[in-house]
C-alpha positions in Angstrom: 16.2 -54.5 -19.7 17.0 -52.0 -17.0 19.2 -49.1 -18.1 21.8 -48.7 -15.3 23.7 -45.6 -14.6 27.1 -45.9 -12.9 28.3 -42.9 -10.8 32.1 -43.2 -10.5 33.8 -41.8 -7.5 37.4 -41.3 -6.5 39.5 -43.8 -8.5 36.8 -44.3 -11.2 36.7 -41.1 -13.2 36.8 -43.3 -16.3 35.2 -46.7 -16.9 37.8 -48.7 -18.9 36.0 -51.1 -21.3 33.1 -48.7 -21.8 32.4 -48.4 -25.6 31.2 -44.8 -25.8 28.5 -44.1 -28.2 27.5 -40.6 -27.2 28.8 -37.9 -24.8 25.7 -36.1 -23.6 25.9 -32.5 -22.5 22.7 -32.1 -20.5 21.3 -28.8 -19.2 19.4 -29.1 -16.0 17.3 -26.7 -13.9 20.0 -27.1 -11.3 23.1 -26.2 -13.3 25.7 -28.3 -15.0 26.5 -31.8 -13.9 30.0 -32.8 -12.9 30.8 -34.1 -16.3 29.1 -35.1 -19.5 26.9 -38.3 -19.3 28.6 -41.0 -21.3 26.2 -43.4 -23.0 27.7 -46.7 -24.3 27.9 -50.4 -23.8 29.7 -52.3 -21.0 29.6 -56.0 -20.5 27.2 -56.2 -23.5 24.7 -53.9 -21.9 23.6 -50.3 -22.5 24.9 -48.2 -19.7 25.3 -44.6 -18.6 28.4 -43.3 -16.8 29.0 -40.1 -14.9 32.2 -39.1 -13.1 31.0 -37.7 -9.8 34.1 -35.5 -9.3 34.5 -34.6 -12.9 37.2 -35.8 -15.3 39.9 -35.1 -14.4 39.1 -35.5 -10.7 38.7 -31.9 -9.6 35.4 -31.3 -7.8 35.6 -31.9 -4.0 32.7 -33.7 -2.2 31.1 -30.6 -0.7 31.0 -28.9 -4.1 29.6 -31.7 -6.2 26.3 -30.6 -7.9 24.4 -33.7 -6.8 21.0 -32.4 -8.0 22.3 -31.7 -11.5 24.1 -35.1 -11.6 21.0 -37.2 -10.7 18.7 -35.1 -12.9 21.0 -35.5 -15.9 21.1 -39.2 -15.5 17.3 -39.4 -15.2 17.0 -37.3 -18.4 19.5 -39.5 -20.2 17.3 -42.5 -19.5 18.7 -44.1 -16.3 16.3 -46.5 -14.6 18.6 -47.5 -11.7 21.8 -46.1 -10.2 24.9 -47.9 -9.0 27.2 -45.6 -7.1 30.8 -46.4 -6.6 32.3 -44.9 -3.4 35.8 -44.9 -1.8 35.4 -45.0 2.0 37.2 -45.4 5.3 36.7 -48.5 7.4 35.3 -48.0 10.9 34.1 -51.6 11.6 36.9 -54.0 12.6 35.8 -56.4 9.8 36.1 -53.8 7.1 39.8 -53.3 6.4 41.4 -51.6 3.4 40.7 -53.5 0.3 37.4 -54.8 1.6 34.0 -54.1 -0.1 30.8 -53.0 1.7 27.3 -52.9 0.2 25.7 -50.6 2.8 22.1 -50.9 3.9 21.8 -47.7 5.9 23.0 -44.1 6.0 23.6 -41.4 8.7 24.1 -38.0 7.2 26.6 -35.6 8.9 27.0 -33.3 5.9 25.6 -29.8 5.9 25.0 -26.8 3.6 24.5 -29.0 0.5 21.6 -28.6 -1.9 19.9 -31.8 -0.9 16.4 -31.9 -2.3 14.4 -31.2 -5.4 11.4 -30.2 -3.2 12.5 -26.6 -2.5 11.6 -23.1 -3.7 8.1 -22.1 -4.8 6.1 -25.3 -4.2 2.5 -26.0 -4.6 2.6 -28.4 -1.7 5.0 -30.0 0.8 6.4 -33.4 -0.1 7.8 -35.9 2.4 9.7 -38.9 0.9 10.0 -42.2 2.8 13.7 -42.8 3.3 13.5 -45.5 6.0 15.6 -47.8 3.8 17.8 -45.7 1.6 19.2 -48.4 -0.6 17.2 -50.6 -3.0 17.2 -54.2 -1.8 17.0 -56.0 -5.2 19.9 -53.9 -6.4 21.9 -54.6 -3.2 21.2 -58.3 -3.7 22.7 -58.1 -7.3 25.8 -56.3 -6.0 26.3 -58.9 -3.3 25.9 -61.8 -5.7 28.4 -60.2 -8.1 30.9 -59.7 -5.3 30.5 -63.3 -4.2 30.9 -64.5 -7.8 34.1 -62.5 -8.1 35.5 -64.0 -4.9 35.8 -60.5 -3.3 36.0 -59.9 0.5 32.8 -58.1 1.3 30.2 -57.3 3.9 26.5 -57.6 3.2 25.6 -54.9 5.7 26.9 -51.4 6.7 25.9 -48.0 7.9 27.5 -45.4 5.7 28.3 -42.2 7.7 28.5 -39.3 5.3 30.7 -36.4 6.4 31.2 -33.0 4.9 34.8 -33.1 3.7 37.0 -32.3 2.0 39.1 -32.9 5.1 39.3 -36.3 6.7 37.8 -36.9 10.1 39.3 -36.6 13.5 39.8 -39.7 15.6 37.2 -38.3 18.1 34.7 -37.9 15.3 35.2 -41.5 14.3 34.7 -42.6 17.9 31.4 -40.7 17.9 30.4 -42.2 14.5 31.1 -45.7 15.8 28.9 -45.0 18.8 26.2 -43.9 16.4 26.5 -47.2 14.6 28.5 -46.3 11.5 30.6 -49.0 9.8 32.1 -47.0 7.0 32.7 -43.3 6.4 32.6 -41.3 3.2 31.8 -37.9 1.9 29.5 -38.4 -1.1 26.8 -40.8 0.0 24.4 -37.9 0.7 22.4 -36.2 -0.7 23.0 -38.5 -3.7 21.0 -41.4 -2.3 18.1 -39.2 -1.3 17.9 -37.4 -4.6 17.8 -40.8 -6.4 14.8 -41.7 -4.1 13.1 -38.4 -4.9 13.5 -39.2 -8.6 12.2 -42.8 -8.0 15.5 -44.3 -9.2 16.6 -47.5 -7.4 20.0 -46.8 -5.9 22.7 -49.1 -4.6 26.2 -48.4 -3.3 29.4 -50.4 -4.0 31.8 -49.1 -1.4 35.5 -50.0 -1.5 37.3 -49.4 1.8 40.6 -47.6 1.0 41.9 -46.8 4.4 41.2 -47.4 8.1 39.2 -44.5 9.5 41.0 -42.0 11.7 42.3 -43.5 14.9 41.8 -47.1 13.6 45.4 -47.6 12.8 48.7 -46.6 14.3 49.7 -45.1 10.9 48.7 -41.7 9.5 46.3 -41.7 6.6 48.1 -40.8 3.4 46.9 -40.3 -0.2 49.8 -42.5 -1.3 48.3 -45.5 0.5 44.8 -44.6 -0.5 45.8 -44.5 -4.1 47.6 -47.8 -3.8 44.5 -49.5 -2.5 42.3 -47.8 -5.1 44.6 -49.1 -7.9 44.5 -52.6 -6.6 40.7 -52.5 -6.1 39.5 -51.0 -9.3 39.8 -54.2 -11.3 37.5 -55.9 -8.8 35.1 -52.9 -9.0 34.9 -53.1 -12.8 34.5 -56.9 -12.7 31.7 -56.6 -10.2 29.9 -54.0 -12.3 30.3 -56.2 -15.3 28.8 -59.1 -13.4 25.8 -57.1 -12.3 25.2 -55.8 -15.8 25.5 -59.2 -17.4 23.1 -60.8 -14.9 
């Protein structure tokens, strides 16, 4: 059976219900991952878990060591990755509390260590990234969301910004023109690094706020945390459904 690794984002620094069997401190050629890799069982399945921002939540998006994180999960035995992301909603049909399983990415981030193919190489490698998310894994996430009765979209272009600041209203207008449906800060280079390691990768995105300019209200952490708290039970139930399938 496939060994899934779950990467928990904002709001999911711990996976309640995970019966931890080992806490793996993995050295990588790229430095230390955000946190130890936890190996255990969840929903009756072996699973790996890594807190993207550390535990406690302390590493901002632009300082996450994405290369170390993905490398550590691969070394720990991961065969597929489910990434959980908190995002802003750009598309009118993606309000706070809505789920999106994106099928495309536009990368607006910069200055991040974004590839394993760097340094003293014997040859140049180009990885096909036409379709960044694994379709069979997307299908499993969508089926699980439907089974849980969640409000979700089966499409979405994830626009990845640099952070840690939120976007301006004008930037969101530009991103919408570009075709983005949701906005987050951690979708890249995570998805690309998974592809370079030949790990199927899917994203379960929870919309936690309207993107800048999409509401008359200011974006506050209080409101984001409220939506996160309400949505995490659905996230965990969806993950359990995927693992049990």
